[in-house]
All heavy atoms as atom14 arrays in JSON, in Angstrom:
{
  "sequence": "MLHKSKIVLIILVLLNTVVLSGQIWPEGVPPFARVVNIVFLVLSFLFFVNLLRQKKS",
  "atom14_mask": [
    [1, 1, 1, 1, 1, 1, 1, 1, 0, 0, 0, 0, 0, 0],
    [1, 1, 1, 1, 1, 1, 1, 1, 0, 0, 0, 0, 0, 0],
    [1, 1, 1, 1, 1, 1, 1, 1, 1, 1, 0, 0, 0, 0],
    [1, 1, 1, 1, 1, 1, 1, 1, 1, 0, 0, 0, 0, 0],
    [1, 1, 1, 1, 1, 1, 0, 0, 0, 0, 0, 0, 0, 0],
    [1, 1, 1, 1, 1, 1, 1, 1, 1, 0, 0, 0, 0, 0],
    [1, 1, 1, 1, 1, 1, 1, 1, 0, 0, 0, 0, 0, 0],
    [1, 1, 1, 1, 1, 1, 1, 0, 0, 0, 0, 0, 0, 0],
    [1, 1, 1, 1, 1, 1, 1, 1, 0, 0, 0, 0, 0, 0],
    [1, 1, 1, 1, 1, 1, 1, 1, 0, 0, 0, 0, 0, 0],
    [1, 1, 1, 1, 1, 1, 1, 1, 0, 0, 0, 0, 0, 0],
    [1, 1, 1, 1, 1, 1, 1, 1, 0, 0, 0, 0, 0, 0],
    [1, 1, 1, 1, 1, 1, 1, 0, 0, 0, 0, 0, 0, 0],
    [1, 1, 1, 1, 1, 1, 1, 1, 0, 0, 0, 0, 0, 0],
    [1, 1, 1, 1, 1, 1, 1, 1, 0, 0, 0, 0, 0, 0],
    [1, 1, 1, 1, 1, 1, 1, 1, 0, 0, 0, 0, 0, 0],
    [1, 1, 1, 1, 1, 1, 1, 0, 0, 0, 0, 0, 0, 0],
    [1, 1, 1, 1, 1, 1, 1, 0, 0, 0, 0, 0, 0, 0],
    [1, 1, 1, 1, 1, 1, 1, 0, 0, 0, 0, 0, 0, 0],
    [1, 1, 1, 1, 1, 1, 1, 1, 0, 0, 0, 0, 0, 0],
    [1, 1, 1, 1, 1, 1, 0, 0, 0, 0, 0, 0, 0, 0],
    [1, 1, 1, 1, 0, 0, 0, 0, 0, 0, 0, 0, 0, 0],
    [1, 1, 1, 1, 1, 1, 1, 1, 1, 0, 0, 0, 0, 0],
    [1, 1, 1, 1, 1, 1, 1, 1, 0, 0, 0, 0, 0, 0],
    [1, 1, 1, 1, 1, 1, 1, 1, 1, 1, 1, 1, 1, 1],
    [1, 1, 1, 1, 1, 1, 1, 0, 0, 0, 0, 0, 0, 0],
    [1, 1, 1, 1, 1, 1, 1, 1, 1, 0, 0, 0, 0, 0],
    [1, 1, 1, 1, 0, 0, 0, 0, 0, 0, 0, 0, 0, 0],
    [1, 1, 1, 1, 1, 1, 1, 0, 0, 0, 0, 0, 0, 0],
    [1, 1, 1, 1, 1, 1, 1, 0, 0, 0, 0, 0, 0, 0],
    [1, 1, 1, 1, 1, 1, 1, 0, 0, 0, 0, 0, 0, 0],
    [1, 1, 1, 1, 1, 1, 1, 1, 1, 1, 1, 0, 0, 0],
    [1, 1, 1, 1, 1, 0, 0, 0, 0, 0, 0, 0, 0, 0],
    [1, 1, 1, 1, 1, 1, 1, 1, 1, 1, 1, 0, 0, 0],
    [1, 1, 1, 1, 1, 1, 1, 0, 0, 0, 0, 0, 0, 0],
    [1, 1, 1, 1, 1, 1, 1, 0, 0, 0, 0, 0, 0, 0],
    [1, 1, 1, 1, 1, 1, 1, 1, 0, 0, 0, 0, 0, 0],
    [1, 1, 1, 1, 1, 1, 1, 1, 0, 0, 0, 0, 0, 0],
    [1, 1, 1, 1, 1, 1, 1, 0, 0, 0, 0, 0, 0, 0],
    [1, 1, 1, 1, 1, 1, 1, 1, 1, 1, 1, 0, 0, 0],
    [1, 1, 1, 1, 1, 1, 1, 1, 0, 0, 0, 0, 0, 0],
    [1, 1, 1, 1, 1, 1, 1, 0, 0, 0, 0, 0, 0, 0],
    [1, 1, 1, 1, 1, 1, 1, 1, 0, 0, 0, 0, 0, 0],
    [1, 1, 1, 1, 1, 1, 0, 0, 0, 0, 0, 0, 0, 0],
    [1, 1, 1, 1, 1, 1, 1, 1, 1, 1, 1, 0, 0, 0],
    [1, 1, 1, 1, 1, 1, 1, 1, 0, 0, 0, 0, 0, 0],
    [1, 1, 1, 1, 1, 1, 1, 1, 1, 1, 1, 0, 0, 0],
    [1, 1, 1, 1, 1, 1, 1, 1, 1, 1, 1, 0, 0, 0],
    [1, 1, 1, 1, 1, 1, 1, 0, 0, 0, 0, 0, 0, 0],
    [1, 1, 1, 1, 1, 1, 1, 1, 0, 0, 0, 0, 0, 0],
    [1, 1, 1, 1, 1, 1, 1, 1, 0, 0, 0, 0, 0, 0],
    [1, 1, 1, 1, 1, 1, 1, 1, 0, 0, 0, 0, 0, 0],
    [1, 1, 1, 1, 1, 1, 1, 1, 1, 1, 1, 0, 0, 0],
    [1, 1, 1, 1, 1, 1, 1, 1, 1, 0, 0, 0, 0, 0],
    [1, 1, 1, 1, 1, 1, 1, 1, 1, 0, 0, 0, 0, 0],
    [1, 1, 1, 1, 1, 1, 1, 1, 1, 0, 0, 0, 0, 0],
    [1, 1, 1, 1, 1, 1, 0, 0, 0, 0, 0, 0, 0, 0]
  ],
  "atom14_positions": [
    [[0.82, -1.19, 0.0], [0.0, 0.0, 0.0], [0.87, 1.26, 0.0], [0.52, 2.24, -0.6], [-0.92, -0.04, 1.23], [-2.01, 0.96, 1.15], [-3.15, 0.49, -0.15], [-4.43, 1.61, 0.15], [0.0, 0.0, 0.0], [0.0, 0.0, 0.0], [0.0, 0.0, 0.0], [0.0, 0.0, 0.0], [0.0, 0.0, 0.0], [0.0, 0.0, 0.0]],
    [[1.99, 1.19, 0.69], [2.9, 2.34, 0.73], [3.45, 2.63, -0.65], [3.64, 3.79, -1.02], [4.04, 2.08, 1.71], [5.04, 3.22, 1.88], [4.33, 4.44, 2.44], [6.17, 2.8, 2.77], [0.0, 0.0, 0.0], [0.0, 0.0, 0.0], [0.0, 0.0, 0.0], [0.0, 0.0, 0.0], [0.0, 0.0, 0.0], [0.0, 0.0, 0.0]],
    [[3.67, 1.61, -1.44], [4.21, 1.77, -2.79], [3.23, 2.58, -3.66], [3.65, 3.42, -4.43], [4.48, 0.41, -3.4], [5.13, 0.47, -4.74], [6.39, 1.0, -4.92], [4.69, 0.1, -5.95], [6.69, 0.93, -6.2], [5.67, 0.39, -6.85], [0.0, 0.0, 0.0], [0.0, 0.0, 0.0], [0.0, 0.0, 0.0], [0.0, 0.0, 0.0]],
    [[1.93, 2.32, -3.51], [0.91, 3.06, -4.26], [0.95, 4.54, -3.9], [0.86, 5.4, -4.78], [-0.48, 2.51, -3.95], [-1.08, 1.69, -5.01], [-2.49, 1.35, -4.61], [-3.11, 0.42, -5.61], [-4.45, 0.03, -5.23], [0.0, 0.0, 0.0], [0.0, 0.0, 0.0], [0.0, 0.0, 0.0], [0.0, 0.0, 0.0], [0.0, 0.0, 0.0]],
    [[1.07, 4.84, -2.64], [1.11, 6.23, -2.19], [2.32, 6.95, -2.76], [2.24, 8.12, -3.13], [1.14, 6.31, -0.67], [-0.08, 5.87, -0.14], [0.0, 0.0, 0.0], [0.0, 0.0, 0.0], [0.0, 0.0, 0.0], [0.0, 0.0, 0.0], [0.0, 0.0, 0.0], [0.0, 0.0, 0.0], [0.0, 0.0, 0.0], [0.0, 0.0, 0.0]],
    [[3.43, 6.25, -2.83], [4.65, 6.86, -3.36], [4.49, 7.17, -4.85], [4.91, 8.24, -5.31], [5.84, 5.93, -3.14], [7.16, 6.59, -3.43], [8.3, 5.72, -2.99], [9.6, 6.45, -3.22], [10.75, 5.7, -2.74], [0.0, 0.0, 0.0], [0.0, 0.0, 0.0], [0.0, 0.0, 0.0], [0.0, 0.0, 0.0], [0.0, 0.0, 0.0]],
    [[3.86, 6.29, -5.6], [3.62, 6.53, -7.02], [2.69, 7.73, -7.2], [2.94, 8.59, -8.05], [3.04, 5.26, -7.69], [4.09, 4.17, -7.73], [2.53, 5.57, -9.09], [3.58, 2.83, -8.19], [0.0, 0.0, 0.0], [0.0, 0.0, 0.0], [0.0, 0.0, 0.0], [0.0, 0.0, 0.0], [0.0, 0.0, 0.0], [0.0, 0.0, 0.0]],
    [[1.64, 7.79, -6.41], [0.7, 8.92, -6.49], [1.42, 10.22, -6.15], [1.23, 11.24, -6.82], [-0.52, 8.7, -5.57], [-1.39, 9.94, -5.5], [-1.34, 7.52, -6.05], [0.0, 0.0, 0.0], [0.0, 0.0, 0.0], [0.0, 0.0, 0.0], [0.0, 0.0, 0.0], [0.0, 0.0, 0.0], [0.0, 0.0, 0.0], [0.0, 0.0, 0.0]],
    [[2.26, 10.2, -5.14], [3.01, 11.41, -4.77], [3.95, 11.85, -5.88], [4.07, 13.04, -6.16], [3.8, 11.17, -3.48], [2.99, 11.27, -2.2], [3.86, 10.88, -1.01], [2.43, 12.65, -2.01], [0.0, 0.0, 0.0], [0.0, 0.0, 0.0], [0.0, 0.0, 0.0], [0.0, 0.0, 0.0], [0.0, 0.0, 0.0], [0.0, 0.0, 0.0]],
    [[4.59, 10.91, -6.54], [5.49, 11.26, -7.66], [4.69, 11.89, -8.79], [5.11, 12.91, -9.36], [6.27, 10.01, -8.13], [7.28, 9.6, -7.07], [6.95, 10.27, -9.47], [7.93, 8.25, -7.32], [0.0, 0.0, 0.0], [0.0, 0.0, 0.0], [0.0, 0.0, 0.0], [0.0, 0.0, 0.0], [0.0, 0.0, 0.0], [0.0, 0.0, 0.0]],
    [[3.54, 11.33, -9.1], [2.68, 11.9, -10.15], [2.24, 13.31, -9.76], [2.28, 14.23, -10.59], [1.48, 10.99, -10.41], [1.93, 9.7, -11.07], [0.42, 11.69, -11.28], [0.87, 8.62, -11.15], [0.0, 0.0, 0.0], [0.0, 0.0, 0.0], [0.0, 0.0, 0.0], [0.0, 0.0, 0.0], [0.0, 0.0, 0.0], [0.0, 0.0, 0.0]],
    [[1.84, 13.5, -8.51], [1.41, 14.83, -8.06], [2.55, 15.83, -8.11], [2.35, 16.99, -8.48], [0.83, 14.74, -6.65], [-0.55, 14.09, -6.54], [-0.94, 13.95, -5.08], [-1.59, 14.85, -7.32], [0.0, 0.0, 0.0], [0.0, 0.0, 0.0], [0.0, 0.0, 0.0], [0.0, 0.0, 0.0], [0.0, 0.0, 0.0], [0.0, 0.0, 0.0]],
    [[3.75, 15.41, -7.77], [4.91, 16.31, -7.83], [5.2, 16.71, -9.27], [5.47, 17.88, -9.57], [6.14, 15.67, -7.16], [7.4, 16.44, -7.49], [5.95, 15.6, -5.66], [0.0, 0.0, 0.0], [0.0, 0.0, 0.0], [0.0, 0.0, 0.0], [0.0, 0.0, 0.0], [0.0, 0.0, 0.0], [0.0, 0.0, 0.0], [0.0, 0.0, 0.0]],
    [[5.12, 15.76, -10.19], [5.35, 16.08, -11.61], [4.29, 17.04, -12.14], [4.6, 18.01, -12.84], [5.38, 14.8, -12.44], [6.57, 13.89, -12.21], [6.4, 12.59, -12.98], [7.86, 14.58, -12.6], [0.0, 0.0, 0.0], [0.0, 0.0, 0.0], [0.0, 0.0, 0.0], [0.0, 0.0, 0.0], [0.0, 0.0, 0.0], [0.0, 0.0, 0.0]],
    [[3.03, 16.78, -11.82], [1.96, 17.68, -12.25], [2.13, 19.06, -11.61], [1.91, 20.08, -12.27], [0.59, 17.09, -11.9], [0.13, 15.9, -12.71], [-1.18, 15.35, -12.15], [-0.03, 16.26, -14.17], [0.0, 0.0, 0.0], [0.0, 0.0, 0.0], [0.0, 0.0, 0.0], [0.0, 0.0, 0.0], [0.0, 0.0, 0.0], [0.0, 0.0, 0.0]],
    [[2.53, 19.08, -10.35], [2.75, 20.34, -9.67], [3.86, 21.14, -10.35], [3.8, 22.36, -10.45], [3.07, 20.09, -8.2], [3.05, 21.36, -7.39], [2.5, 22.37, -7.8], [3.65, 21.31, -6.23], [0.0, 0.0, 0.0], [0.0, 0.0, 0.0], [0.0, 0.0, 0.0], [0.0, 0.0, 0.0], [0.0, 0.0, 0.0], [0.0, 0.0, 0.0]],
    [[4.88, 20.45, -10.82], [5.98, 21.11, -11.52], [5.49, 21.79, -12.8], [5.86, 22.93, -13.1], [7.08, 20.09, -11.87], [7.51, 19.46, -10.66], [8.26, 20.74, -12.55], [0.0, 0.0, 0.0], [0.0, 0.0, 0.0], [0.0, 0.0, 0.0], [0.0, 0.0, 0.0], [0.0, 0.0, 0.0], [0.0, 0.0, 0.0], [0.0, 0.0, 0.0]],
    [[4.61, 21.11, -13.54], [4.05, 21.7, -14.75], [3.2, 22.92, -14.41], [3.29, 23.97, -15.05], [3.23, 20.65, -15.54], [2.5, 21.29, -16.71], [4.11, 19.53, -16.02], [0.0, 0.0, 0.0], [0.0, 0.0, 0.0], [0.0, 0.0, 0.0], [0.0, 0.0, 0.0], [0.0, 0.0, 0.0], [0.0, 0.0, 0.0], [0.0, 0.0, 0.0]],
    [[2.36, 22.79, -13.38], [1.5, 23.9, -12.96], [2.34, 25.09, -12.5], [2.09, 26.23, -12.89], [0.53, 23.45, -11.84], [-0.23, 24.63, -11.26], [-0.44, 22.4, -12.37], [0.0, 0.0, 0.0], [0.0, 0.0, 0.0], [0.0, 0.0, 0.0], [0.0, 0.0, 0.0], [0.0, 0.0, 0.0], [0.0, 0.0, 0.0], [0.0, 0.0, 0.0]],
    [[3.34, 24.83, -11.69], [4.2, 25.9, -11.19], [4.98, 26.58, -12.31], [5.09, 27.81, -12.34], [5.17, 25.34, -10.14], [6.11, 26.34, -9.48], [5.32, 27.42, -8.76], [7.04, 25.64, -8.52], [0.0, 0.0, 0.0], [0.0, 0.0, 0.0], [0.0, 0.0, 0.0], [0.0, 0.0, 0.0], [0.0, 0.0, 0.0], [0.0, 0.0, 0.0]],
    [[5.49, 25.8, -13.24], [6.23, 26.41, -14.35], [5.32, 27.29, -15.19], [5.76, 28.32, -15.72], [6.89, 25.33, -15.22], [5.92, 24.55, -15.86], [0.0, 0.0, 0.0], [0.0, 0.0, 0.0], [0.0, 0.0, 0.0], [0.0, 0.0, 0.0], [0.0, 0.0, 0.0], [0.0, 0.0, 0.0], [0.0, 0.0, 0.0], [0.0, 0.0, 0.0]],
    [[4.06, 26.93, -15.31], [3.09, 27.77, -16.03], [2.82, 29.07, -15.3], [2.54, 30.1, -15.93], [0.0, 0.0, 0.0], [0.0, 0.0, 0.0], [0.0, 0.0, 0.0], [0.0, 0.0, 0.0], [0.0, 0.0, 0.0], [0.0, 0.0, 0.0], [0.0, 0.0, 0.0], [0.0, 0.0, 0.0], [0.0, 0.0, 0.0], [0.0, 0.0, 0.0]],
    [[2.91, 29.07, -13.99], [2.71, 30.29, -13.21], [3.94, 31.19, -13.28], [3.83, 32.41, -13.31], [2.41, 29.95, -11.74], [1.11, 29.21, -11.55], [-0.08, 30.02, -11.98], [-0.18, 31.21, -11.71], [-1.01, 29.37, -12.67], [0.0, 0.0, 0.0], [0.0, 0.0, 0.0], [0.0, 0.0, 0.0], [0.0, 0.0, 0.0], [0.0, 0.0, 0.0]],
    [[5.11, 30.59, -13.31], [6.35, 31.36, -13.35], [6.63, 31.9, -14.75], [7.09, 33.02, -14.91], [7.53, 30.48, -12.85], [7.34, 30.17, -11.38], [8.86, 31.17, -13.1], [8.33, 29.16, -10.83], [0.0, 0.0, 0.0], [0.0, 0.0, 0.0], [0.0, 0.0, 0.0], [0.0, 0.0, 0.0], [0.0, 0.0, 0.0], [0.0, 0.0, 0.0]],
    [[6.34, 31.09, -15.76], [6.63, 31.46, -17.15], [5.37, 31.26, -18.0], [5.25, 30.3, -18.74], [7.78, 30.6, -17.65], [8.27, 30.93, -19.02], [8.48, 32.16, -19.55], [8.6, 29.99, -20.05], [8.93, 32.05, -20.84], [9.01, 30.73, -21.17], [8.6, 28.61, -20.12], [9.41, 30.13, -22.36], [9.0, 28.02, -21.3], [9.4, 28.77, -22.4]],
    [[4.4, 32.18, -17.91], [3.11, 32.01, -18.59], [3.21, 31.96, -20.11], [2.37, 31.35, -20.77], [2.29, 33.21, -18.16], [3.08, 33.98, -17.2], [4.44, 33.38, -17.1], [0.0, 0.0, 0.0], [0.0, 0.0, 0.0], [0.0, 0.0, 0.0], [0.0, 0.0, 0.0], [0.0, 0.0, 0.0], [0.0, 0.0, 0.0], [0.0, 0.0, 0.0]],
    [[4.24, 32.58, -20.69], [4.37, 32.57, -22.15], [4.7, 31.18, -22.67], [4.44, 30.86, -23.83], [5.46, 33.55, -22.61], [5.21, 34.99, -22.26], [5.63, 35.35, -20.84], [6.47, 34.63, -20.26], [5.1, 36.33, -20.3], [0.0, 0.0, 0.0], [0.0, 0.0, 0.0], [0.0, 0.0, 0.0], [0.0, 0.0, 0.0], [0.0, 0.0, 0.0]],
    [[5.3, 30.36, -21.84], [5.71, 29.03, -22.26], [4.72, 27.93, -21.92], [5.04, 26.76, -22.01], [0.0, 0.0, 0.0], [0.0, 0.0, 0.0], [0.0, 0.0, 0.0], [0.0, 0.0, 0.0], [0.0, 0.0, 0.0], [0.0, 0.0, 0.0], [0.0, 0.0, 0.0], [0.0, 0.0, 0.0], [0.0, 0.0, 0.0], [0.0, 0.0, 0.0]],
    [[3.51, 28.32, -21.54], [2.51, 27.34, -21.14], [2.08, 26.5, -22.35], [1.75, 27.04, -23.4], [1.27, 28.06, -20.54], [0.15, 27.1, -20.31], [1.64, 28.77, -19.27], [0.0, 0.0, 0.0], [0.0, 0.0, 0.0], [0.0, 0.0, 0.0], [0.0, 0.0, 0.0], [0.0, 0.0, 0.0], [0.0, 0.0, 0.0], [0.0, 0.0, 0.0]],
    [[2.11, 25.18, -22.2], [1.65, 24.32, -23.31], [0.13, 24.4, -23.46], [-0.57, 24.81, -22.53], [2.09, 22.92, -22.87], [2.24, 23.0, -21.41], [2.6, 24.41, -21.07], [0.0, 0.0, 0.0], [0.0, 0.0, 0.0], [0.0, 0.0, 0.0], [0.0, 0.0, 0.0], [0.0, 0.0, 0.0], [0.0, 0.0, 0.0], [0.0, 0.0, 0.0]],
    [[-0.38, 24.01, -24.6], [-1.83, 24.11, -24.83], [-2.67, 23.23, -23.9], [-3.84, 23.49, -23.69], [-2.0, 23.67, -26.29], [-0.73, 23.05, -26.7], [0.33, 23.52, -25.76], [0.0, 0.0, 0.0], [0.0, 0.0, 0.0], [0.0, 0.0, 0.0], [0.0, 0.0, 0.0], [0.0, 0.0, 0.0], [0.0, 0.0, 0.0], [0.0, 0.0, 0.0]],
    [[-2.06, 22.21, -23.32], [-2.8, 21.31, -22.43], [-2.7, 21.72, -20.96], [-3.09, 20.96, -20.07], [-2.31, 19.87, -22.6], [-0.82, 19.72, -22.41], [-0.29, 19.56, -21.15], [0.04, 19.75, -23.49], [1.07, 19.43, -20.96], [1.4, 19.61, -23.32], [1.92, 19.45, -22.05], [0.0, 0.0, 0.0], [0.0, 0.0, 0.0], [0.0, 0.0, 0.0]],
    [[-2.22, 22.92, -20.69], [-1.98, 23.35, -19.31], [-3.27, 23.39, -18.48], [-3.25, 23.04, -17.31], [-1.31, 24.72, -19.29], [0.0, 0.0, 0.0], [0.0, 0.0, 0.0], [0.0, 0.0, 0.0], [0.0, 0.0, 0.0], [0.0, 0.0, 0.0], [0.0, 0.0, 0.0], [0.0, 0.0, 0.0], [0.0, 0.0, 0.0], [0.0, 0.0, 0.0]],
    [[-4.36, 23.81, -19.07], [-5.62, 23.87, -18.33], [-6.02, 22.48, -17.84], [-6.45, 22.3, -16.7], [-6.71, 24.47, -19.2], [-8.05, 24.53, -18.52], [-9.13, 25.04, -19.45], [-10.43, 24.72, -18.93], [-11.32, 25.62, -18.56], [-11.06, 26.89, -18.71], [-12.48, 25.26, -18.08], [0.0, 0.0, 0.0], [0.0, 0.0, 0.0], [0.0, 0.0, 0.0]],
    [[-5.88, 21.49, -18.7], [-6.22, 20.11, -18.33], [-5.3, 19.63, -17.21], [-5.76, 19.0, -16.25], [-6.12, 19.19, -19.56], [-6.31, 17.73, -19.17], [-7.13, 19.59, -20.61], [0.0, 0.0, 0.0], [0.0, 0.0, 0.0], [0.0, 0.0, 0.0], [0.0, 0.0, 0.0], [0.0, 0.0, 0.0], [0.0, 0.0, 0.0], [0.0, 0.0, 0.0]],
    [[-4.02, 19.94, -17.31], [-3.06, 19.54, -16.26], [-3.43, 20.2, -14.93], [-3.39, 19.54, -13.88], [-1.61, 19.89, -16.68], [-0.65, 19.66, -15.52], [-1.19, 19.06, -17.86], [0.0, 0.0, 0.0], [0.0, 0.0, 0.0], [0.0, 0.0, 0.0], [0.0, 0.0, 0.0], [0.0, 0.0, 0.0], [0.0, 0.0, 0.0], [0.0, 0.0, 0.0]],
    [[-3.81, 21.47, -14.95], [-4.22, 22.15, -13.72], [-5.41, 21.46, -13.07], [-5.42, 21.21, -11.86], [-4.58, 23.61, -14.01], [-3.37, 24.47, -14.23], [-2.28, 24.17, -13.79], [-3.57, 25.58, -14.93], [0.0, 0.0, 0.0], [0.0, 0.0, 0.0], [0.0, 0.0, 0.0], [0.0, 0.0, 0.0], [0.0, 0.0, 0.0], [0.0, 0.0, 0.0]],
    [[-6.41, 21.15, -13.87], [-7.62, 20.51, -13.34], [-7.31, 19.12, -12.82], [-7.74, 18.74, -11.72], [-8.72, 20.49, -14.42], [-9.18, 21.91, -14.7], [-9.89, 19.61, -13.98], [-10.06, 22.06, -15.92], [0.0, 0.0, 0.0], [0.0, 0.0, 0.0], [0.0, 0.0, 0.0], [0.0, 0.0, 0.0], [0.0, 0.0, 0.0], [0.0, 0.0, 0.0]],
    [[-6.54, 18.34, -13.57], [-6.17, 16.99, -13.12], [-5.38, 17.05, -11.82], [-5.62, 16.28, -10.89], [-5.38, 16.25, -14.22], [-4.75, 14.97, -13.7], [-6.27, 15.96, -15.41], [0.0, 0.0, 0.0], [0.0, 0.0, 0.0], [0.0, 0.0, 0.0], [0.0, 0.0, 0.0], [0.0, 0.0, 0.0], [0.0, 0.0, 0.0], [0.0, 0.0, 0.0]],
    [[-4.45, 17.99, -11.73], [-3.65, 18.13, -10.51], [-4.53, 18.45, -9.31], [-4.39, 17.84, -8.25], [-2.6, 19.23, -10.69], [-1.9, 19.59, -9.41], [-0.99, 18.72, -8.86], [-2.16, 20.78, -8.76], [-0.34, 19.03, -7.67], [-1.53, 21.09, -7.59], [-0.61, 20.22, -7.03], [0.0, 0.0, 0.0], [0.0, 0.0, 0.0], [0.0, 0.0, 0.0]],
    [[-5.45, 19.38, -9.47], [-6.32, 19.76, -8.36], [-7.22, 18.6, -7.93], [-7.38, 18.35, -6.73], [-7.16, 20.98, -8.73], [-6.38, 22.28, -8.86], [-7.28, 23.37, -9.43], [-5.8, 22.7, -7.53], [0.0, 0.0, 0.0], [0.0, 0.0, 0.0], [0.0, 0.0, 0.0], [0.0, 0.0, 0.0], [0.0, 0.0, 0.0], [0.0, 0.0, 0.0]],
    [[-7.78, 17.89, -8.88], [-8.65, 16.76, -8.55], [-7.86, 15.64, -7.86], [-8.29, 15.11, -6.83], [-9.37, 16.24, -9.81], [-10.09, 14.93, -9.55], [-10.36, 17.28, -10.33], [0.0, 0.0, 0.0], [0.0, 0.0, 0.0], [0.0, 0.0, 0.0], [0.0, 0.0, 0.0], [0.0, 0.0, 0.0], [0.0, 0.0, 0.0], [0.0, 0.0, 0.0]],
    [[-6.71, 15.29, -8.42], [-5.91, 14.22, -7.82], [-5.4, 14.6, -6.43], [-5.38, 13.77, -5.52], [-4.73, 13.86, -8.73], [-5.08, 13.08, -10.0], [-3.82, 12.84, -10.83], [-5.77, 11.78, -9.68], [0.0, 0.0, 0.0], [0.0, 0.0, 0.0], [0.0, 0.0, 0.0], [0.0, 0.0, 0.0], [0.0, 0.0, 0.0], [0.0, 0.0, 0.0]],
    [[-5.01, 15.86, -6.26], [-4.57, 16.31, -4.94], [-5.7, 16.21, -3.93], [-5.52, 15.72, -2.81], [-4.09, 17.76, -5.0], [-2.95, 17.86, -5.79], [0.0, 0.0, 0.0], [0.0, 0.0, 0.0], [0.0, 0.0, 0.0], [0.0, 0.0, 0.0], [0.0, 0.0, 0.0], [0.0, 0.0, 0.0], [0.0, 0.0, 0.0], [0.0, 0.0, 0.0]],
    [[-6.88, 16.66, -4.33], [-8.05, 16.59, -3.46], [-8.34, 15.15, -3.05], [-8.51, 14.84, -1.87], [-9.26, 17.21, -4.16], [-10.53, 17.09, -3.38], [-10.76, 17.92, -2.3], [-11.49, 16.16, -3.72], [-11.92, 17.81, -1.56], [-12.66, 16.04, -2.99], [-12.88, 16.88, -1.91], [0.0, 0.0, 0.0], [0.0, 0.0, 0.0], [0.0, 0.0, 0.0]],
    [[-8.37, 14.25, -4.03], [-8.65, 12.85, -3.73], [-7.58, 12.22, -2.84], [-7.88, 11.44, -1.93], [-8.79, 12.05, -5.03], [-10.0, 12.41, -5.89], [-9.94, 11.66, -7.21], [-11.29, 12.14, -5.16], [0.0, 0.0, 0.0], [0.0, 0.0, 0.0], [0.0, 0.0, 0.0], [0.0, 0.0, 0.0], [0.0, 0.0, 0.0], [0.0, 0.0, 0.0]],
    [[-6.33, 12.58, -3.09], [-5.24, 12.06, -2.28], [-5.37, 12.51, -0.82], [-5.23, 11.7, 0.11], [-3.9, 12.49, -2.85], [-2.72, 11.94, -2.11], [-2.34, 10.62, -2.26], [-1.99, 12.75, -1.25], [-1.27, 10.1, -1.58], [-0.91, 12.24, -0.57], [-0.54, 10.92, -0.72], [0.0, 0.0, 0.0], [0.0, 0.0, 0.0], [0.0, 0.0, 0.0]],
    [[-5.67, 13.79, -0.62], [-5.8, 14.3, 0.75], [-7.02, 13.73, 1.46], [-6.97, 13.43, 2.65], [-5.83, 15.83, 0.75], [-4.52, 16.44, 0.33], [-4.49, 17.5, -0.56], [-3.31, 15.97, 0.79], [-3.29, 18.07, -0.96], [-2.11, 16.51, 0.4], [-2.11, 17.57, -0.47], [0.0, 0.0, 0.0], [0.0, 0.0, 0.0], [0.0, 0.0, 0.0]],
    [[-8.11, 13.57, 0.75], [-9.3, 12.95, 1.35], [-8.98, 11.51, 1.76], [-9.36, 11.07, 2.84], [-10.49, 13.01, 0.38], [-11.62, 12.1, 0.82], [-10.98, 14.44, 0.22], [0.0, 0.0, 0.0], [0.0, 0.0, 0.0], [0.0, 0.0, 0.0], [0.0, 0.0, 0.0], [0.0, 0.0, 0.0], [0.0, 0.0, 0.0], [0.0, 0.0, 0.0]],
    [[-8.26, 10.81, 0.9], [-7.86, 9.45, 1.22], [-6.98, 9.41, 2.46], [-7.12, 8.54, 3.32], [-7.15, 8.81, 0.02], [-6.89, 7.35, 0.22], [-7.64, 6.67, 0.9], [-5.82, 6.86, -0.37], [0.0, 0.0, 0.0], [0.0, 0.0, 0.0], [0.0, 0.0, 0.0], [0.0, 0.0, 0.0], [0.0, 0.0, 0.0], [0.0, 0.0, 0.0]],
    [[-6.05, 10.35, 2.55], [-5.18, 10.41, 3.75], [-6.01, 10.66, 5.02], [-5.75, 10.06, 6.06], [-4.13, 11.51, 3.6], [-2.9, 11.18, 2.77], [-1.98, 12.38, 2.72], [-2.16, 9.99, 3.34], [0.0, 0.0, 0.0], [0.0, 0.0, 0.0], [0.0, 0.0, 0.0], [0.0, 0.0, 0.0], [0.0, 0.0, 0.0], [0.0, 0.0, 0.0]],
    [[-6.97, 11.55, 4.92], [-7.82, 11.84, 6.08], [-8.61, 10.61, 6.49], [-8.77, 10.34, 7.69], [-8.76, 12.99, 5.78], [-8.13, 14.38, 5.76], [-9.14, 15.4, 5.26], [-7.63, 14.75, 7.14], [0.0, 0.0, 0.0], [0.0, 0.0, 0.0], [0.0, 0.0, 0.0], [0.0, 0.0, 0.0], [0.0, 0.0, 0.0], [0.0, 0.0, 0.0]],
    [[-9.12, 9.88, 5.54], [-9.88, 8.67, 5.85], [-9.0, 7.62, 6.51], [-9.42, 6.91, 7.42], [-10.51, 8.08, 4.6], [-11.71, 8.84, 4.15], [-12.38, 8.12, 3.02], [-13.57, 8.84, 2.61], [-14.26, 8.57, 1.55], [-13.86, 7.58, 0.75], [-15.32, 9.26, 1.23], [0.0, 0.0, 0.0], [0.0, 0.0, 0.0], [0.0, 0.0, 0.0]],
    [[-7.75, 7.48, 6.04], [-6.84, 6.51, 6.62], [-6.48, 6.87, 8.05], [-6.35, 6.0, 8.9], [-5.56, 6.4, 5.79], [-5.76, 5.68, 4.49], [-4.48, 5.62, 3.68], [-3.43, 6.13, 4.07], [-4.55, 5.02, 2.5], [0.0, 0.0, 0.0], [0.0, 0.0, 0.0], [0.0, 0.0, 0.0], [0.0, 0.0, 0.0], [0.0, 0.0, 0.0]],
    [[-6.34, 8.15, 8.34], [-5.98, 8.56, 9.69], [-7.11, 8.31, 10.67], [-6.87, 8.01, 11.83], [-5.64, 10.07, 9.71], [-4.41, 10.42, 8.92], [-3.17, 9.86, 9.56], [-1.94, 10.24, 8.76], [-0.74, 9.66, 9.25], [0.0, 0.0, 0.0], [0.0, 0.0, 0.0], [0.0, 0.0, 0.0], [0.0, 0.0, 0.0], [0.0, 0.0, 0.0]],
    [[-8.37, 8.41, 10.23], [-9.51, 8.18, 11.1], [-9.68, 6.71, 11.43], [-10.18, 6.36, 12.48], [-10.8, 8.71, 10.46], [-10.89, 10.21, 10.46], [-12.21, 10.66, 9.89], [-12.31, 12.17, 9.91], [-13.58, 12.63, 9.35], [0.0, 0.0, 0.0], [0.0, 0.0, 0.0], [0.0, 0.0, 0.0], [0.0, 0.0, 0.0], [0.0, 0.0, 0.0]],
    [[-9.29, 5.83, 10.52], [-9.49, 4.38, 10.72], [-8.52, 3.82, 11.73], [-7.47, 4.26, 11.99], [-9.32, 3.64, 9.4], [-10.26, 4.1, 8.47], [0.0, 0.0, 0.0], [0.0, 0.0, 0.0], [0.0, 0.0, 0.0], [0.0, 0.0, 0.0], [0.0, 0.0, 0.0], [0.0, 0.0, 0.0], [0.0, 0.0, 0.0], [0.0, 0.0, 0.0]]
  ]
}
């Protein structure tokens, strides 16, 4: 189970890097940046909700 969390964290860090680079350098934003932003926010939300549920159990 820990291995799954590590993979999810790596994916979130990579998506966060794309989102952050778009904020720092808006002229270089790829055309799919909006989709990456939305996916990052949704995955982060689900990851944190999952963490909260695990802590309660």
